[in-house]
C-alpha positions as CSV (number, residue, x, y, z in Angstrom):
1,X,-6.0,-14.7,-35.0
2,X,-2.5,-15.5,-33.8
3,X,1.1,-14.5,-34.7
4,X,4.5,-15.2,-33.3
5,X,6.2,-12.8,-30.9
6,X,9.8,-13.1,-29.7
7,X,11.0,-12.6,-26.1
8,X,13.0,-9.7,-27.3
9,X,9.9,-8.0,-28.8
10,X,7.9,-8.6,-25.5
11,X,10.7,-6.9,-23.6
12,X,10.5,-3.9,-25.9
13,X,6.7,-3.7,-25.3
14,X,7.3,-3.7,-21.6
15,X,10.0,-1.0,-21.8
16,X,7.6,1.3,-23.8
17,X,4.5,0.4,-21.8
18,X,2.6,3.2,-20.0
19,X,0.6,0.7,-17.9
20,X,0.5,2.0,-14.3
21,X,1.2,-1.4,-12.8
22,X,4.4,-1.8,-14.9
23,X,5.6,1.7,-14.2
24,X,5.1,1.3,-10.5
25,X,7.3,-1.9,-10.5
26,X,10.0,0.0,-12.4
27,X,9.7,2.9,-9.9
28,X,10.0,0.4,-7.0
29,X,13.2,-0.9,-8.4
30,X,11.8,-4.4,-9.3
31,X,14.3,-6.3,-11.5
32,X,13.4,-6.0,-15.2
33,X,13.6,-9.8,-15.7
34,X,11.1,-10.3,-12.8
35,X,8.8,-7.8,-14.5
36,X,9.1,-9.7,-17.8
37,X,8.3,-13.0,-16.1
38,X,5.3,-11.5,-14.3
39,X,4.0,-9.9,-17.6
40,X,4.3,-13.2,-19.5
41,X,2.7,-15.2,-16.7
42,X,-0.3,-12.8,-16.6
43,X,-0.7,-12.9,-20.4
44,X,-0.4,-16.7,-20.4
45,X,-3.0,-16.9,-17.7
46,X,-5.5,-14.9,-19.8
47,X,-4.6,-17.0,-22.9
48,X,-3.1,-14.1,-24.8
49,X,0.4,-15.8,-24.9
50,X,1.0,-19.5,-25.6
51,X,4.6,-20.8,-25.5
52,X,6.0,-22.3,-28.7
53,X,7.9,-25.1,-27.0
54,X,10.2,-26.0,-29.8
55,X,11.6,-22.5,-29.8
56,X,13.6,-23.5,-26.7
57,X,14.2,-21.9,-23.4
58,X,16.3,-18.8,-22.8
59,X,18.6,-20.4,-20.2
60,X,17.7,-18.0,-17.4
61,X,16.1,-18.6,-14.0
62,X,13.2,-18.9,-14.1
63,X,13.3,-20.0,-17.7
64,X,11.1,-18.5,-20.5
65,X,10.5,-19.7,-24.0
66,X,12.2,-17.8,-26.8
67,X,9.0,-17.4,-28.8
68,X,5.3,-17.3,-28.0
69,X,2.0,-17.3,-30.0
70,X,0.2,-14.0,-29.4
71,X,-3.6,-14.8,-29.6
72,X,-5.9,-11.9,-30.5
73,X,-9.6,-12.1,-31.0
74,X,-10.5,-11.2,-34.5
75,X,-12.4,-8.0,-34.8
76,X,-15.7,-8.7,-36.5
77,X,-18.8,-6.8,-37.4
78,X,-21.3,-7.4,-34.7
79,X,-24.3,-5.9,-32.9
80,X,-22.0,-3.8,-30.7
81,X,-20.1,-1.9,-33.3
82,X,-22.3,1.2,-33.2
83,X,-22.4,1.1,-29.4
84,X,-18.7,0.7,-29.0
85,X,-17.8,3.5,-31.4
86,X,-20.5,6.1,-30.9
87,X,-22.9,5.6,-28.0
88,X,-20.7,5.3,-24.9
89,X,-19.2,8.1,-22.8
90,X,-16.1,9.5,-24.6
91,X,-14.3,9.3,-21.2
92,X,-14.1,5.5,-21.6
93,X,-11.4,3.9,-23.7
94,X,-13.0,1.1,-25.6
95,X,-9.8,-0.3,-27.3
96,X,-9.6,-3.3,-25.1
97,X,-13.2,-4.3,-25.6
98,X,-13.1,-3.8,-29.4
99,X,-10.5,-6.6,-29.4
100,X,-12.4,-8.7,-26.8
101,X,-16.0,-8.7,-27.9
102,X,-17.0,-11.8,-25.8
103,X,-15.6,-10.1,-22.7
104,X,-17.5,-6.9,-23.6
105,X,-20.7,-9.0,-23.8
106,X,-20.1,-10.3,-20.2
107,X,-19.2,-6.8,-18.8
108,X,-21.7,-4.8,-20.9
109,X,-24.3,-4.1,-18.1
110,X,-21.6,-2.7,-15.8
111,X,-20.0,-0.6,-18.6
112,X,-23.4,0.8,-19.6
113,X,-24.1,1.9,-16.0
114,X,-20.8,3.6,-15.8
115,X,-21.2,5.3,-19.1
116,X,-24.7,6.6,-18.1
117,X,-23.3,7.9,-14.9
118,X,-20.4,9.7,-16.7
119,X,-22.8,11.2,-19.3
120,X,-25.7,12.2,-17.0
121,X,-24.3,12.5,-13.4
122,X,-20.7,13.4,-13.7
123,X,-21.4,16.6,-11.7
124,X,-21.5,14.2,-8.6
125,X,-17.8,13.7,-9.1
126,X,-17.2,17.2,-7.8
127,X,-17.4,15.8,-4.3
128,X,-15.3,13.0,-3.0
129,X,-17.0,9.8,-1.8
130,X,-15.8,6.6,-0.3
131,X,-15.0,3.8,-2.7
132,X,-18.1,1.8,-1.5
133,X,-20.4,4.8,-1.7
134,X,-19.4,5.6,-5.3
135,X,-19.7,1.9,-6.1
136,X,-23.3,1.8,-4.9
137,X,-24.0,5.1,-6.6
138,X,-22.9,3.9,-10.0
139,X,-23.7,0.1,-9.9
140,X,-26.2,-0.3,-7.1
141,X,-23.7,-2.6,-5.3
142,X,-21.4,-1.1,-2.7
143,X,-18.8,-3.9,-3.1
144,X,-18.7,-4.0,-6.9
145,X,-15.3,-2.3,-7.0
146,X,-13.6,-3.7,-3.9
147,X,-15.4,-7.0,-3.5
148,X,-16.8,-8.8,-0.5
149,X,-17.0,-12.2,1.1
150,X,-19.2,-13.6,-1.6
151,X,-20.1,-12.9,-5.2
152,X,-23.4,-11.8,-6.4
153,X,-24.8,-13.1,-9.7
154,X,-24.5,-16.5,-11.4
155,X,-21.5,-15.4,-13.5
156,X,-18.3,-14.4,-11.7
157,X,-18.0,-11.5,-14.1
158,X,-21.2,-10.1,-12.7
159,X,-20.1,-10.6,-9.1
160,X,-18.6,-8.3,-6.5
161,X,-15.1,-7.1,-6.9
162,X,-15.1,-7.0,-10.7
163,X,-15.1,-3.2,-10.8
164,X,-11.4,-2.8,-10.6
165,X,-10.8,-5.1,-13.5
166,X,-13.4,-3.4,-15.7
167,X,-12.2,0.1,-14.8
168,X,-8.7,-0.9,-15.8
169,X,-9.9,-2.3,-19.1
170,X,-11.7,1.1,-19.7
171,X,-8.6,3.1,-18.9
172,X,-10.3,4.6,-15.8
173,X,-8.3,5.1,-12.5
174,X,-10.0,5.1,-9.2
175,X,-8.9,8.7,-8.8
176,X,-11.0,9.6,-11.9
177,X,-14.0,8.7,-9.8
178,X,-12.9,11.0,-7.0
179,X,-13.0,8.4,-4.3
180,X,-11.1,7.9,-1.0
181,X,-10.2,4.8,0.9
182,X,-11.6,4.2,4.4
183,X,-8.8,2.6,6.5
184,X,-9.4,1.3,9.9
185,X,-9.6,4.3,12.4
186,X,-6.7,4.8,14.8
187,X,-6.7,2.7,17.9
188,X,-5.5,5.2,20.4
189,X,-5.4,6.2,24.1
190,X,-6.0,10.0,24.6
191,X,-4.6,11.3,27.8
192,X,-5.7,14.8,26.8
193,X,-6.6,16.8,23.7
194,X,-4.5,19.8,24.4
195,X,-2.3,21.2,21.6
196,X,0.5,21.3,21.0
197,X,1.4,17.9,22.4
198,X,3.7,14.9,21.9
199,X,2.1,11.9,20.1
200,X,3.6,8.4,20.4
201,X,3.0,5.8,17.7
202,X,3.8,2.2,19.0
203,X,4.4,-0.7,16.6
204,X,3.2,-3.6,18.8
205,X,0.0,-4.3,20.7
206,X,1.5,-5.5,24.0
207,X,3.6,-2.3,24.4
208,X,0.7,-0.1,23.4
209,X,-1.5,-1.7,26.1
210,X,1.3,-1.5,28.7
211,X,1.8,2.2,28.1
212,X,-1.9,2.8,28.1
213,X,-2.4,0.8,31.3
214,X,0.4,2.7,33.0
215,X,-1.0,6.1,32.1
216,X,-4.5,5.1,33.2
217,X,-3.5,3.6,36.5
218,X,-0.9,6.2,37.5
219,X,-2.5,9.2,36.0
220,X,0.9,10.1,34.6
221,X,1.7,10.7,30.9
222,X,5.4,10.8,31.2
223,X,7.1,7.8,29.6
224,X,10.9,7.5,29.8
225,X,11.2,11.2,30.6
226,X,8.9,12.5,27.8
227,X,5.2,13.6,28.2
228,X,2.7,12.3,25.7
229,X,-0.9,13.5,25.2
230,X,-1.9,10.7,22.8
231,X,-0.6,7.1,22.2
232,X,-1.5,5.4,18.9
233,X,-1.3,1.7,18.2
234,X,0.4,1.4,14.8
235,X,-0.2,-2.3,14.3
236,X,3.0,-2.9,12.4
237,X,2.8,-2.0,8.7
238,X,-0.8,-1.0,9.0
239,X,0.3,2.3,10.4
240,X,1.6,3.3,7.0
241,X,-1.8,2.9,5.3
242,X,-3.6,4.5,8.2
243,X,-1.5,7.6,8.1
244,X,-1.9,7.9,4.3
245,X,-5.5,8.9,5.2
246,X,-4.6,10.9,8.3
247,X,-7.0,13.7,7.4
248,X,-10.0,11.3,7.3
249,X,-9.2,9.2,10.4
250,X,-7.6,11.6,12.9
251,X,-9.1,14.1,15.3
252,X,-8.4,17.7,14.5
253,X,-6.2,18.4,17.5
254,X,-3.7,15.8,16.1
255,X,-3.1,18.0,13.1
256,X,-1.9,21.0,15.1
257,X,1.3,22.3,13.4
258,X,3.2,22.4,16.7
259,X,2.6,18.7,17.6
260,X,5.6,16.4,17.7
261,X,5.2,12.8,16.5
262,X,7.4,10.0,17.8
263,X,7.7,6.3,16.7
264,X,8.7,3.3,18.8
265,X,9.0,-0.2,17.4
266,X,11.2,-3.3,17.3
267,X,14.9,-2.8,16.7
268,X,15.2,-4.8,13.5
269,X,15.3,-4.2,9.8
270,X,11.5,-4.5,9.5
271,X,10.8,-2.2,12.4
272,X,13.1,0.5,11.2
273,X,11.7,0.0,7.7
274,X,8.2,0.6,9.0
275,X,9.4,3.8,10.6
276,X,11.1,5.0,7.5
277,X,8.1,4.3,5.3
278,X,5.9,6.1,7.8
279,X,8.3,9.1,7.8
280,X,7.9,9.2,4.0
281,X,4.1,9.4,4.4
282,X,4.7,12.4,6.8
283,X,6.8,14.0,4.0
284,X,3.9,13.4,1.5
285,X,1.4,15.0,3.9
286,X,3.7,18.1,4.2
287,X,3.6,18.4,0.4
288,X,-0.2,18.1,0.5
289,X,-0.3,20.7,3.3
290,X,-2.0,18.3,5.6
291,X,1.0,18.7,8.0
292,X,3.0,21.9,8.4
293,X,6.5,22.1,7.0
294,X,8.0,21.6,10.4
295,X,6.0,18.4,11.3
296,X,8.0,15.3,11.0
297,X,8.1,11.8,12.6
298,X,11.0,11.2,15.0
299,X,12.2,7.9,16.6
300,X,11.5,7.8,20.3
301,X,15.2,7.9,21.0
302,X,15.0,7.4,24.8
303,X,13.0,4.1,24.3
304,X,15.4,2.7,21.7
305,X,18.5,3.5,23.8
306,X,16.7,1.9,26.8
307,X,16.1,-1.2,24.7
308,X,19.7,-1.4,23.7
309,X,20.9,-1.0,27.3
310,X,18.6,-3.7,28.6
311,X,19.7,-6.1,25.7
312,X,23.3,-5.4,26.5
313,X,22.7,-6.4,30.2
314,X,20.9,-9.6,29.2
315,X,23.6,-10.5,26.6
316,X,23.2,-10.0,22.9
317,X,23.8,-13.7,22.3
318,X,20.5,-14.4,24.1
319,X,18.5,-12.2,21.8
320,X,16.1,-13.8,19.2
321,X,17.4,-14.3,15.6
322,X,16.2,-11.9,12.9
323,X,13.3,-13.3,10.9
324,X,14.2,-14.6,7.4
325,X,13.5,-12.6,4.3
326,X,13.4,-9.2,6.0
327,X,14.1,-6.3,3.7
328,X,17.5,-5.1,4.8
329,X,17.4,-2.1,2.5
330,X,16.9,0.6,5.1
331,X,17.9,4.3,4.5
332,X,19.3,6.9,6.7
333,X,16.2,8.6,8.0
334,X,16.2,6.6,11.2
335,X,20.0,6.7,11.8
336,X,20.2,10.4,11.3
337,X,18.4,11.0,14.6
338,X,20.9,9.2,16.8
339,X,24.4,10.4,16.0
340,X,27.3,8.3,14.7
341,X,28.4,6.6,17.9
342,X,24.9,5.3,19.0
343,X,23.9,4.3,15.5
344,X,27.1,2.3,14.9
345,X,26.3,0.3,18.1
346,X,22.8,-0.4,16.8
347,X,24.1,-1.3,13.3
348,X,26.6,-3.8,14.7
349,X,23.8,-5.6,16.5
350,X,21.7,-5.7,13.4
351,X,24.6,-7.2,11.4
352,X,24.8,-10.1,13.9
353,X,21.3,-11.2,12.7
354,X,19.9,-10.6,16.1
355,X,17.1,-8.1,17.0
356,X,15.6,-6.5,20.1
357,X,11.8,-6.9,20.3
358,X,9.9,-3.9,21.6
359,X,8.5,-6.0,24.4
360,X,11.9,-5.9,26.2
361,X,10.4,-2.6,27.5
362,X,7.8,-3.2,30.2
363,X,6.1,-1.3,33.0
364,X,9.3,-1.1,35.1
365,X,10.8,1.1,32.4
366,X,8.1,3.7,32.3
367,X,9.6,5.8,35.1
368,X,13.0,7.4,34.8
């Protein structure tokens, strides 16, 4: 069954949508036209929308047709009516599969396993499990939700990694299964486990290894005038996801309420953005009472000032050019720690499209 649907009506559907993926895009400030284009592209890919080419284009960039055919599978009496309406767990929303019987036929085995689990073993949801553990518990395949390097089964719909799609179709969030992600554990050098202590998170690998090597060879833990008990390799943007699961990956001494955390990375928009995103994670952890109210992430000011001073001596014109397509939309969390005069100097440098790589700091800068 098909009927015509105008671009205007599609826009209204999106505006009223409660789909998590769409809401997240709006919350992230994604342009509404970009959301519309993505939505139509996804529906066209699945065959639900087919452009009516003689309706003309809307004149925007990228262009969209003014009218589309909306294709819906006809609901028909079939052998699954009783099952879909009465036999499955009431926690599952079957609206999608009632309209897509052929897809239900393909996904049925996985849905029945989930339904049986929710009806007979839902008490196991009291305790959190990792995504892969819960996946094996329900479907007998630890990679059914997240996927692996290869698919199992002859049909891709029976293969690994199909779980997320099926759960979405059933209106089930991963959080409903009480699971947690298992990010890579911190790569760190522990000078000592005393608490409280200063903890340094370093964006790039070379600087992390240099600091670790210096501490190991000299037996000193003082870097640019500040003592650190632990140094963590942030690995760029990965630090943000790692710290989201701080309580699962970090040793207990790191959660001491009197510890101070410092961040050191490249002086460019991306490096400052990583710091500010990580600072927001610290804020989330305070709300979750993982960190105490006074625990926050500070820039390692002494290191950033030393970077700037060395760059000034070398000559700013000799610095590398900022990478293209960096997100320049940084906030004030970073700048608030430096004071107006110092931050204005940093900002002027950033505006020249130059940046200071963290690697400008080397072993000769460790001692003050």
